[in-house]
C-alpha positions in Angstrom: 0.0 0.0 0.0 2.9 2.4 0.7 3.7 2.6 -3.1 0.1 3.5 -4.0 -0.1 6.0 -1.1 3.1 7.7 -2.4 1.5 7.9 -5.9 -1.6 9.6 -4.3 0.5 11.9 -2.2 2.4 13.0 -5.3 -0.8 13.6 -7.3 -2.3 15.6 -4.4 0.9 17.6 -4.0 0.8 18.5 -7.7 -2.8 19.6 -7.4 -2.6 21.5 -4.1 0.6 23.4 -3.2 -0.4 24.5 0.3 -2.9 22.6 2.5 -4.5 23.5 5.8 -6.3 21.0 7.9 -8.6 22.1 10.7 -9.7 19.8 13.5 -12.0 20.5 16.5 -9.5 20.0 19.4 -6.6 17.7 20.2 -6.9 16.6 23.8 -8.0 13.0 24.3 -7.4 10.5 21.4 -10.6 9.1 19.8 -12.0 7.9 16.5 -12.1 11.3 14.8 -8.4 11.7 15.5 -7.7 8.4 13.7 -9.4 9.9 10.7 -7.3 13.1 11.1 -4.1 11.0 11.2 -5.1 9.2 7.9 -5.8 12.6 6.2 -2.4 14.0 7.4 -0.6 10.9 6.1 -1.7 12.0 2.6 -0.4 15.5 3.2 3.0 15.4 4.9 3.5 19.1 4.6 0.0 20.2 5.6 -0.4 22.6 8.5 -2.8 21.8 11.3 -5.2 24.2 12.9 -7.1 23.4 16.1 -8.9 25.2 19.0 -7.1 23.5 21.9 -3.9 21.4 21.7 -2.2 19.2 24.2 0.8 17.7 22.4 1.4 14.9 24.9 -0.8 12.0 23.6 -0.3 12.4 19.8 1.8 10.5 17.3 4.5 12.0 15.1 2.1 12.4 12.1 0.4 15.2 14.2 3.3 16.6 16.2 6.0 16.7 13.4 4.3 19.5 11.5 3.2 23.1 12.3 0.2 22.9 14.7 -1.6 26.2 15.2 -3.7 26.3 18.4 -6.2 29.1 18.8 -6.3 31.8 21.5 -8.4 29.4 23.6 -5.3 27.3 24.2 -3.9 30.1 26.4 -6.8 29.9 28.9 -6.1 28.0 32.1 -7.4 24.5 32.1 -8.4 24.7 28.4 -7.2 21.2 27.6 -9.3 19.7 30.4 -12.4 21.9 30.1 -12.5 22.4 26.3 -16.2 21.4 26.2 -17.1 24.5 28.2 -15.5 26.7 25.6 -18.1 25.9 23.0 -19.5 29.5 22.9 -16.0 30.7 21.8 -15.2 27.9 19.3 -16.6 29.7 16.3 -14.5 32.8 17.0 -11.5 30.6 17.6 -11.7 28.9 14.2 -12.6 32.2 12.4 -9.5 33.8 13.9 -7.1 31.7 11.9 -5.4 33.3 8.9 -5.6 30.9 6.0 -4.5 33.2 3.2 -2.2 31.5 0.7 -3.6 28.0 1.2 -5.0 26.1 -1.9 -6.9 23.4 -0.1 -8.7 23.5 3.3 -9.8 20.2 4.8 -12.0 20.5 7.9 -12.4 17.4 10.2 -15.6 18.6 11.7 -18.2 17.7 14.3 -18.7 21.2 15.8 -16.9 24.3 14.5 -13.8 23.2 12.6 -15.6 23.8 9.3 -16.2 27.5 10.3 -12.6 28.5 9.3 -12.5 31.2 6.7 -11.1 29.6 3.6 -9.6 31.9 1.0 -11.7 32.6 -2.0 -9.3 30.7 -4.3 -9.1 27.7 -2.1 -11.2 24.5 -2.1 -12.8 23.7 1.2 -13.6 20.1 1.8 -15.3 19.1 5.0 -15.0 15.6 6.3 -18.1 15.6 8.6 -18.2 13.2 11.5 -21.6 14.8 12.2 -23.3 18.2 12.1 -23.0 19.9 15.4 -24.8 17.7 17.9 -25.4 20.6 20.4 -27.3 22.6 17.7 -29.4 19.9 16.1 -29.9 17.0 18.5 -32.3 18.0 21.4 -31.6 14.8 23.2 -27.8 15.4 23.4 -28.1 17.9 26.3 -30.2 15.3 28.3 -27.0 13.3 29.0 -24.9 16.3 30.2 -24.7 17.5 33.7 -26.1 21.0 33.3 -27.9 23.1 35.9 -31.5 24.3 35.2 -30.1 27.8 34.6 -27.6 26.4 32.2 -30.3 24.6 30.3 -32.3 27.8 30.0 -29.3 29.7 28.8 -28.5 27.0 26.2 -32.1 27.1 25.0 -31.9 30.8 24.6 -28.6 30.5 22.7 -29.8 27.7 20.4 -31.1 29.8 17.5 -27.8 31.7 17.3 -25.9 28.4 17.5 -27.8 27.1 14.5 -27.3 30.3 12.6 -23.6 30.1 13.2 -23.5 26.4 12.2 -25.4 27.1 9.0 -23.0 30.0 8.2 -20.1 27.7 8.6 -21.7 25.0 6.4 -22.2 27.6 3.7 -18.5 28.1 3.5 -17.9 24.5 2.6 -17.5 23.6 -1.1 -17.9 19.8 -0.7 -19.1 17.6 2.1 -17.8 14.1 2.8 -19.8 12.1 5.4 -18.5 9.3 7.5 -21.7 7.3 7.3 -25.1 7.1 5.6 -26.8 8.5 8.8 -24.5 11.5 8.8 -25.0 12.1 5.1 -28.8 12.2 5.9 -28.2 14.7 8.7 -26.2 16.9 6.3 -29.1 16.8 3.8 -31.7 17.5 6.6 -29.9 20.4 8.3 -27.6 21.9 5.6 -29.6 21.0 2.5 -26.4 19.7 1.0 -25.4 16.4 -0.6 -22.5 14.4 0.8 -20.4 11.6 -0.5 -20.0 8.8 2.1 -16.5 7.6 2.8 -16.2 5.4 5.9 -13.4 6.2 8.3 -10.1 4.2 8.1 -9.8 1.4 10.7 -6.6 -0.3 11.5 -8.0 -3.8 11.3 -4.8 -5.7 10.3 -3.5 -5.9 13.9 -6.7 -7.7 14.9 -7.6 -9.8 11.8 -5.0 -12.6 12.3 -5.1 -13.0 16.0 -6.8 -16.2 17.2 -10.1 -15.7 19.0 -10.2 -16.3 22.8 -11.1 -20.0 23.4 -13.9 -19.0 25.8 -15.4 -16.3 23.7 -18.8 -16.9 22.2 -17.6 -15.5 18.9 -16.2 -18.4 16.9 -17.9 -20.9 19.1 -20.1 -23.6 17.7 -22.8 -23.0 20.3 -24.2 -19.9 21.9 -22.9 -18.9 25.3 -25.9 -17.7 27.1 -27.5 -17.5 30.5 -28.1 -21.3 30.4 -24.5 -22.2 30.0 -24.1 -23.3 33.6 -21.6 -20.6 34.4 -21.9 -17.9 37.0 -21.6 -14.3 36.2 -18.0 -14.2 37.5 -17.0 -17.2 35.4 -18.3 -15.9 32.1 -16.1 -13.6 29.9 -17.0 -10.0 30.6 -18.8 -7.6 28.3 -16.8 -4.6 27.2 -17.3 -0.8 26.8 -14.3 0.7 25.1 -13.5 4.3 24.1 -14.0 7.8 25.2 -16.2 8.0 28.3 -18.4 11.0 27.6 -22.1 11.4 28.4 -23.6 10.9 25.0 -22.0 7.4 24.7 -24.3 6.3 27.5 -21.9 4.0 29.3 -24.2 4.4 32.3 -26.8 2.2 30.4 -24.2 -0.5 29.9 -23.3 -0.5 33.6 -26.9 -0.7 34.7 -27.8 -3.4 32.2 -24.9 -5.7 33.1 -25.6 -5.1 36.8 -29.2 -6.1 36.4 -28.4 -9.2 34.4 -25.5 -10.1 36.7 -23.0 -10.1 33.8 -19.4 -8.9 34.3 -18.4 -5.7 32.5 -15.2 -4.0 31.7 -15.2 -0.2 31.1 -12.0 0.8 29.3 -11.4 4.4 28.4 -11.1 7.9 29.8 -13.2 11.1 29.7 -15.3 13.5 31.6 -18.1 11.0 32.2 -15.9 8.6 34.1 -16.8 9.7 37.6 -20.5 9.2 36.9 -19.7 5.7 35.7 -17.7 5.0 38.8 -20.7 6.0 41.0 -22.9 3.5 39.2 -20.5 0.6 39.1 -21.5 -2.6 40.8 -19.4 -5.5 42.1 -19.0 -7.1 38.6 -18.0 -3.9 36.9 -14.2 -3.3 36.4 -13.1 0.2 35.4 -9.7 0.2 33.7 -9.5 3.8 32.5 -7.2 4.4 29.5 -5.8 1.3 27.8 -2.7 1.7 25.6 -3.1 0.7 21.9 -0.6 -2.2 22.4 -3.0 -3.9 24.9 -6.3 -3.4 23.0 -6.2 -6.7 21.0 -5.5 -8.6 24.2 -8.4 -6.8 25.9 -10.8 -7.7 23.0 -9.7 -11.4 23.2 -10.7 -11.5 26.9 -14.3 -10.3 26.3 -17.6 -11.7 25.2 -19.0 -8.8 23.2 -18.7 -5.0 22.7 -21.5 -2.9 24.0 -22.4 0.4 22.3 -25.4 1.9 24.1 -25.0 5.4 22.8 -25.7 6.7 19.3 -22.5 6.5 17.2 -22.0 8.7 14.1 -20.0 5.8 12.6 -18.0 4.0 15.3 -14.4 2.8 14.7 -14.3 0.7 17.8 -17.1 -1.7 16.6 -15.1 -2.4 13.4 -12.0 -3.1 15.4 -13.9 -5.4 17.7 -15.3 -7.4 14.7 -11.8 -7.6 13.2 -10.8 -9.3 16.5 -13.7 -11.7 16.3 -15.7 -9.9 18.9 -19.5 -9.4 18.2 -21.1 -6.0 18.8 -24.3 -5.1 20.6 -25.2 -1.6 19.5 -27.9 1.1 19.5 -29.1 0.9 16.0 -29.9 4.6 15.6 -26.4 5.6 14.4 -23.7 4.7 11.9 -23.3 1.1 13.2 -26.0 0.3 10.6 -23.1 0.6 8.1 -20.7 -1.7 9.9 -22.7 -4.2 12.0 -24.8 -7.0 10.4 -27.7 -7.7 12.7 -27.8 -11.3 13.7 -24.5 -12.1 11.8 -21.8 -9.9 13.4 -23.7 -8.5 16.3 -27.1 -7.3 17.5 -28.7 -4.0 16.7 -31.5 -2.7 18.9 -33.8 0.3 18.8 -35.0 0.7 22.4 -32.2 3.0 23.8 -32.9 2.2 27.4 -31.6 -0.2 30.1 -34.5 -2.6 29.2 -33.6 -2.4 25.5 -30.0 -3.2 26.1 -30.8 -6.1 28.5 -33.0 -7.6 25.8 -30.3 -7.2 23.2 -27.7 -8.8 25.4 -30.0 -11.8 26.1 -30.7 -12.1 22.3 -27.0 -12.0 21.5 -26.5 -14.9 24.0 -28.7 -17.1 21.8 -26.6 -16.5 18.6 -23.6 -18.5 17.5 -21.4 -15.8 15.9 -19.1 -17.0 13.1 -15.5 -15.7 13.7 -14.8 -15.7 9.9 -17.9 -13.6 9.2 -17.0 -11.1 11.8 -13.5 -10.6 10.5 -14.5 -10.6 6.8 -17.0 -7.8 7.5 -14.4 -5.7 9.3 -11.8 -6.1 6.5 -13.8 -3.9 4.1 -12.9 -0.9 6.3 -9.1 -1.2 5.9 -7.2 2.2 5.8 -6.3 1.7 2.2 -10.0 1.8 1.3 -10.3 5.2 3.0 -7.1 6.5 1.4 -8.1 5.6 -2.1 -11.6 7.0 -1.7 -10.6 10.2 0.0 -7.8 11.0 -2.4 -10.0 10.2 -5.4 -12.6 12.6 -4.1 -10.0 15.4 -3.8 -8.6 14.7 -7.3 -12.0 14.4 -9.0 
């Protein structure tokens, strides 16, 4: 793949002399940052613009280039409390001087697309989702906000939507990370979007043998009637950023009710709430280094995704490792999880709904080969080819 990537790099460099890439913030690694890294691999000399920047957790593909942080980065505690700076994010991105750039790529789920691209430049937005705060009324329900704060947010909502629409108007072409996000772009911005799924590093998982006690790859379902106690069964897993909208609390409550062991792996501002709900069979690991993720997947029974994902890189990684996925069906997992074949999709986004989905999954014999084959279609080279082709079209 490196030879083909070099060809695409050369073609892109010939088309675009100077490239600016804007990304919301660089604080805690997550799925959108994996997309960002793949974009930057195609543009070794691109400059990166972001609202808040903590250089500590990032690989060389990010740190070994000019990284321009906005004025927000100078505020005390900005890298920890960046979410509270949302009212200032639009101004932060509009403050960047992008004169002289030929191509602007925004990696956007809030305000990164609001940069002011020069008139002669092409602005391509890779949209993880239109701004949740502006368009999804249920999003605030999961956040810890005072009644006064909620009133203030409701009063600010019309302006927030106007600002978001103004930012969208400055985009020449939208690329969506899933079909559900493409539909949101059509609904909110009245724009068409090409769907290019995010790159997923599946190779490191595809060829590892499945755990011998995992139901994936087993010839018979491992359910409540398998004769094992909760402590003896492999645990369920929640993996990734622990933030309110991912609804890790539902996973904790469902597994506690069903007396199933659960591992919560990840860090974020919702971790303390999860700790307060954790029962005796819930293990909270916090951040897990990349080198240990495959081993963690091999220990577990299935991945739980109770929140609505815009696409979801982690469920693809899990399937590549032979781990089935139990997911809220209202998001981008419809593009990556085959209901009844590589996981279970459910519509009732409550503890009851998740409990029923877990119990259904425990009646299914998941085929390890089917799981891995499904994940293989999201290899990084697929993203690289599609994304470069879209920019060269």
